[in-house]
C-alpha positions as CSV (number, residue, x, y, z in Angstrom):
1,M,-1.1,-15.7,-31.6
2,T,-3.1,-15.4,-28.4
3,M,-2.2,-12.7,-25.9
4,Q,-3.3,-13.6,-22.4
5,L,-3.7,-10.6,-20.2
6,Q,-2.9,-11.4,-16.5
7,V,-5.4,-10.0,-14.0
8,D,-3.3,-9.2,-10.9
9,E,-6.2,-7.9,-8.9
10,Q,-9.8,-6.7,-9.2
11,I,-11.5,-4.8,-6.5
12,R,-15.0,-3.5,-7.3
13,R,-14.7,-1.3,-10.3
14,T,-10.9,-1.3,-10.4
15,I,-8.7,-3.8,-12.1
16,Q,-4.9,-4.3,-12.4
17,V,-3.9,-6.0,-15.7
18,K,-0.4,-7.0,-16.7
19,I,0.5,-7.2,-20.4
20,P,3.4,-9.7,-20.4
21,G,4.0,-9.7,-24.1
22,R,4.4,-7.3,-27.1
23,L,1.6,-4.7,-27.5
24,D,1.8,-4.3,-31.2
25,I,-0.2,-4.5,-34.4
26,V,-0.6,-8.2,-34.0
27,S,-1.7,-8.3,-30.4
28,A,-3.5,-4.9,-30.1
29,P,-6.9,-6.0,-31.4
30,E,-7.1,-8.9,-29.0
31,V,-5.9,-6.8,-26.0
32,K,-8.4,-4.1,-26.9
33,E,-11.2,-6.7,-27.1
34,Q,-10.3,-8.1,-23.7
35,L,-10.1,-4.6,-22.1
36,E,-13.5,-3.7,-23.6
37,R,-14.9,-6.9,-21.9
38,Y,-13.8,-5.5,-18.5
39,L,-15.4,-2.2,-19.4
40,A,-18.7,-3.9,-20.3
41,E,-18.6,-5.7,-16.9
42,G,-18.5,-2.3,-15.1
43,V,-14.8,-1.8,-14.6
44,T,-14.0,1.9,-14.8
45,D,-10.5,2.2,-13.3
46,F,-7.6,0.4,-14.8
47,V,-4.0,-0.1,-13.7
48,I,-2.2,-1.3,-16.9
49,D,1.1,-3.0,-15.8
50,L,3.7,-2.5,-18.6
51,S,6.6,-3.6,-16.5
52,E,7.0,-6.8,-18.5
53,T,5.9,-5.4,-21.9
54,P,9.1,-5.7,-24.1
55,F,7.7,-3.8,-27.1
56,M,4.9,-1.4,-28.0
57,D,4.1,0.3,-31.3
58,S,1.5,2.8,-32.4
59,A,-1.3,0.1,-32.4
60,G,-0.5,-0.5,-28.7
61,L,-0.6,3.2,-28.0
62,A,-3.9,3.4,-29.7
63,V,-5.3,0.7,-27.4
64,L,-4.2,2.7,-24.4
65,V,-5.7,6.0,-25.7
66,S,-9.0,4.3,-26.5
67,L,-9.1,2.8,-23.0
68,L,-8.3,6.2,-21.4
69,R,-11.0,8.0,-23.5
70,R,-13.7,5.4,-22.6
71,C,-12.7,5.3,-18.9
72,R,-12.8,9.1,-18.6
73,N,-16.2,9.2,-20.3
74,Q,-17.4,6.9,-17.5
75,G,-15.7,8.9,-14.7
76,G,-12.8,6.5,-14.5
77,T,-9.0,6.5,-14.7
78,V,-6.2,4.6,-16.4
79,K,-2.8,4.4,-14.7
80,L,0.3,2.8,-16.2
81,V,3.0,0.9,-14.4
82,W,6.3,2.2,-15.8
83,P,7.9,-0.4,-18.1
84,R,11.3,-1.9,-17.6
85,S,11.9,-2.0,-21.3
86,E,13.9,1.0,-22.5
87,H,12.1,0.8,-25.9
88,V,8.7,1.1,-24.3
89,Q,9.9,3.9,-22.0
90,R,11.2,5.8,-25.0
91,T,7.9,5.2,-26.9
92,L,5.9,6.6,-24.0
93,T,8.3,9.6,-23.5
94,L,8.6,10.5,-27.2
95,T,4.9,10.5,-27.7
96,R,4.4,12.4,-24.4
97,F,2.1,9.7,-23.2
98,D,4.0,9.7,-20.0
99,Q,2.4,13.1,-19.4
100,V,-1.1,12.1,-20.5
101,F,-1.3,9.0,-18.2
102,D,-0.8,8.7,-14.5
103,I,2.5,6.7,-14.1
104,I,3.2,4.4,-11.2
105,G,6.8,3.5,-10.4
106,R,8.7,5.8,-12.6
107,E,10.9,7.2,-9.9
108,S,12.3,3.7,-9.1
109,A,13.0,3.1,-12.8
110,G,16.1,5.2,-12.5
């Protein structure tokens, strides 16, 4: 299975990436590889759009933590667009990742 990340916008060292499919044990290695390519190209600030991500497991969470750690080491940031999926919302809330990452659009999520 090939996971295609959708680059919504890239301005200098900042990129907005949408993950339109599941972020799980199957897709996580490929997503991580693609995100690492952006890091290698000099991107330090990421907006990860989870609005259309229907499912995320611990492998997906690990990708996000790895990205956050690497960005912070380079003086960058990672922001998450709040997911529409209640499952992904619960996953972020139960793991307290919603307190670790800057969240965009949570207020409008209801």
